[in-house]
ZAGU-842436 format. One record per atom (N, C-alpha, C): z, y, x; residue in three letters. Coordinates in steps of 0.001 Angstrom, whole numbers, plus 500000, padded with zeros to 6 digits. Layout:
# ZAGU-842436
ZYXala
...
END
This chain:
# ZAGU-842436
584234398932947320met
585004400156947448met
584049401344947414met
584328402313946582ser
583446403471946481ser
583707404437947626ser
582715405300947910glu
582831406274948993glu
583994407231948781glu
584262407587947525ala
585324408541947217ala
586686408003947646ala
586851406690947663asn
588128406084948031asn
588222405742949512asn
587149405931950269cys
587134405589951687cys
587831406668952506cys
588336406292953653gly
588991407239954541gly
588035407950955465gly
586744407669955344ile
585744408304956205ile
584445408474955429ile
583740409540955736ser
582442409787955131ser
581466410088956260ser
580334409439956256val
579342409616957320val
578050410153956722val
577550411244957302his
576285411837956883his
575413411992958118his
574209411469958058glu
573268411615959163glu
572405412839958900glu
572320413713959901val
571519414928959790val
570479414893960907val
569213415001960527thr
568131415013961507thr
567457416370961464thr
567306416975962635gln
566667418280962711gln
565462418165963640gln
564323418653963167val
563095418605963958val
562661420032964248val
562457420331965519arg
561944421640965924arg
560561421429966511arg
559617422234966046val
558236422120966509val
557861423430967192val
557238423350968367ser
556751424544969052ser
555328424337969520ser
554615425466969671asp
553228425392970130asp
553192425217971645asp
552004425199972211ser
551830424968973652ser
552487426040974509ser
552717427222973939glu
553331428325974676glu
554838428402974448glu
555386427467973682gly
556817427435973430gly
557279428239972236gly
556338428816971480asn
556684429584970276asn
557038428635969136asn
558084428973968381ala
558494428141967252ala
557379428068966217ala
557183426876965671met
556180426656964633met
556915426247963367met
556719427012962295asn
557407426753961034asn
556407426431959939asn
556879425746958900gln
556005425424957773gln
555409426702957211gln
554104426666956969gly
553390427818956421gly
552724428683957472gly
553039428458958752asp
552402429230959827asp
550931428858959947asp
550088429854960192thr
548676429605960483thr
548589429300961971thr
547919428205962297ile
547855427740963680ile
546433427341964061ile
546211427217965362val
544958426656965880val
545335425409966661val
544662424305966359leu
544873423045967071leu
543630422700967866leu
543813422178969054arg
542691421642969836arg
542784420128969753arg
541794419529969089ile
541677418078968980ile
540377417705969672ile
540464416908970733asp
539311416609971589asp
538728417926972090asp
537509418276971665thr
536896419541972097thr
536745420512970929thr
537370420196969808glu
537233421006968599glu
538503421819968348glu
538333423104968016asp
539447423959967613asp
539473424025966094asp
540655423822965504ile
540797423768964054ile
541809424826963613ile
541387425724962724leu
542268426724962144leu
542881426118960887leu
544210426068960814cys
544870425413959693cys
546271425974959471cys
546923425470958447val
548294425857958127val
549192424654958392val
550274424871959144phe
551221423807959456phe
552063423497958223phe
552091422224957823lys
552830421798956635lys
554095421019956972lys
554187420462958186gly
555398419749958572gly
555101418455959303gly
556163417690959518ile
556078416383960157ile
556497415350959120ile
555662414344958909glu
555969413279957951glu
555657411932958587glu
556641411064958624ser
556486409704959168ser
555852409713960558ser
556217410694961366gly
555712410775962733gly
554362411447962867gly
553769411879961783tyr
552473412552961823tyr
552647414062961668tyr
551780414810962327phe
551713416263962251phe
550803416593961070phe
551324417260960039ile
550587417497958799ile
550114418948958733ile
548824419120958403thr
548241420455958257thr
547399420516956988thr
546990421725956661glu
546058421952955557glu
545030422954956069glu
543751422654955905thr
542721423560956398thr
542750424869955623thr
542481425963956321cys
542518427298955708cys
541371427502954732cys
540208427005955093glu
539012427273954299glu
538998426547952962glu
539311425250952970asp
539170424480951732asp
540437423743951303asp
541553423940952015gly
542832423363951616gly
542937421857951723gly
542125421249952579ile
542183419797952751ile
543371419440953636ile
544144418459953191arg
545331417997953922arg
544893417020955012arg
545402417233956228asn
545087416366957356asn
546368415922958032asn
546314414784958688arg
547454414348959485arg
546950413877960842arg
547705414219961870tyr
547320413913963239tyr
548467413216963948tyr
548123412310964843arg
549127411778965758arg
549452412895966733arg
550722413094967016val
551146414183967895val
550434414099969243val
550251412887969763lys
549614412730971082lys
548128413072971082lys
547502413180969896ser
546077413515969838ser
545840415029969913ser
546911415810969803ile
546792417269969848ile
546878417717971301ile
545767418271971812lys
545727418690973211lys
546393420041973434lys
546272420936972452lys
546824422279972580lys
547057422836971183lys
548027423739971067ser
548290424370969774ser
548757425799969999ser
548531426645968989lys
548952428047969087lys
549225428589967691lys
550393429239967536val
550702429923966284val
549901431217966269val
549068431405965242val
548224432580965117val
548893433620964230val
549490433150963131lys
550110434048962167lys
551381433395961647lys
552496434092961808asn
553790433566961405asn
553983433751959900asn
554329432691959198ala
554488432729957739ala
555623433659957324ala
556709433695958086ser
557850434535957700ser
557512436013957823ser
556624436381958740val
556178437789958872val
555359438162957650val
554498437255957173asp
553695437519955983asp
554594437721954759asp
555637436913954621ala
556549437021953479ala
557293438361953513ala
557681438812954699ala
558385440089954830ala
557452441253954474ala
556171441159954867asp
555189442185954536asp
554981442295953029asp
554984441160952338glu
554753441148950889glu
555918441770950128glu
557145441682950682glu
558321442218950021glu
558343443733950066glu
557702444357951047glu
557715445819951209glu
556813446531950253glu
END
């Protein structure tokens, strides 16, 4: 029986919200600082994939993935949506 002929349609929707250590929303494209062990890393947040926190380094664009539990602290430094609004003006 095809879905079009069924009396019910089911769609699963998953929403992931990410925030930094201070509770600020973190969105794709935001420039952030991560504390991993004793090292601070300046990078761009790319998203969550298969349970990993994905970033790209600012300096050389290298893609990295971290286990969420390995991140000791995080902070949004520059909001991507603010940069996009500045470019439109």
